[in-house]
C-alpha positions in Angstrom: 0.0 0.0 0.0 1.2 3.5 -0.9 2.0 5.9 2.0 -0.3 8.3 0.2 -3.3 5.9 -0.1 -6.7 7.3 0.9 -8.4 4.0 0.0 -11.4 3.5 2.3 -11.5 7.2 3.4 -14.5 9.5 2.7 -13.7 13.2 2.1 -16.2 16.0 2.2 -14.9 19.1 0.3 -16.9 22.3 0.1 -16.2 24.5 -2.9 -14.9 21.6 -4.8 -16.0 23.1 -8.2 -13.6 26.0 -8.0 -10.1 26.3 -9.5 -8.3 25.0 -6.4 -11.1 22.7 -5.3 -11.2 20.9 -8.6 -7.5 20.1 -8.3 -7.9 18.9 -4.7 -10.9 16.7 -5.7 -8.9 15.1 -8.5 -5.9 14.4 -6.3 -8.0 12.9 -3.5 -9.8 10.6 -5.9 -6.6 9.6 -7.7 -5.2 8.5 -4.3 -8.3 6.3 -3.6 -10.6 8.5 -1.5 -14.4 8.6 -2.0 -15.0 12.3 -2.4 -18.2 14.2 -1.7 -18.1 17.6 -3.5 -20.4 20.0 -1.7 -21.0 23.1 -3.9 -23.7 25.5 -5.0 -23.6 24.0 -8.5 -23.8 20.2 -9.0 -21.4 19.1 -11.7 -19.8 15.9 -12.9 -16.1 15.5 -12.1 -15.8 12.5 -14.4 -14.5 10.1 -11.7 -16.4 7.1 -10.3 -15.3 8.0 -6.7 -16.5 11.6 -6.9 -20.0 12.4 -5.8 -21.7 15.8 -6.2 -23.8 17.3 -3.4 -25.7 20.5 -3.7 -24.8 22.7 -0.7 -25.0 26.4 0.2 -22.4 27.0 3.0 -24.4 30.1 4.1 -27.3 27.9 5.0 -26.9 25.7 8.0 -29.7 23.3 7.0 -28.0 22.8 3.6 -24.7 22.1 5.4 -26.4 19.5 7.6 -27.9 17.8 4.6 -24.5 17.7 2.9 -22.9 16.1 6.0 -25.7 13.4 6.1 -25.3 12.7 2.3 -21.5 12.5 2.5 -21.7 10.2 5.6 -23.9 7.9 3.6 -21.2 7.3 1.0 -18.8 5.5 3.4 -20.5 5.4 6.7 -18.6 8.4 8.1 -16.6 11.4 7.1 -12.8 11.0 7.6 -11.7 14.3 6.2 -13.3 17.7 5.9 -11.8 20.3 3.5 -13.2 23.8 3.1 -12.5 25.4 -0.3 -15.8 27.3 -0.3 -16.0 31.1 -0.1 -18.9 33.2 1.1 -19.3 35.6 -1.7 -15.5 36.0 -2.2 -16.0 39.7 -1.9 -17.7 39.9 -5.3 -19.7 36.7 -5.5 -23.4 36.1 -6.1 -24.4 37.0 -2.6 -22.4 40.2 -2.0 -19.4 41.1 0.0 -17.9 38.6 2.5 -18.6 41.2 5.2 -22.3 40.2 4.8 -21.5 36.8 6.2 -22.7 36.5 9.8 -19.8 36.3 12.3 -21.1 33.2 13.9 -21.1 31.2 10.7 -17.7 29.8 11.5 -18.6 28.6 15.0 -22.2 27.6 14.6 -23.0 26.7 11.0 -20.5 23.8 11.0 -22.0 22.3 14.1 -23.7 19.1 12.8 -26.6 17.7 14.7 
C-alpha cells in the first residue's frame, strides 16, 4: 500500500468546483478517496469515486444535509476540507462582510 493511499476514506470538500477545489478533488480521488463535493452547483467531475452534493455554505440546513449525504457514502466522514467562499467579496451574494460572524462557529456544528 502506498504511503499516500486514501483508500477506504471519505472526504467532504466544500467549494470543490472552484479552481483550487477541482485540483484537490482530482488528487484525492486519484489517491483512492471517496470524495463528496459540496458546492452550490452540482457538476460531474468525471470520476467514479467523486459524488456531487448541492450545498450552500451560508445555510446551516444545507450544510447538515450535505454532511448526512456524505456520511452515507462511506459510513462516516474521515476528512473535511473547506475550499468554499462566502461571496469571495464579489460573488453572487455580495461582500464577505455580509457573512454572519457566527457562521464559523455555529454553521459547521452538525446535529
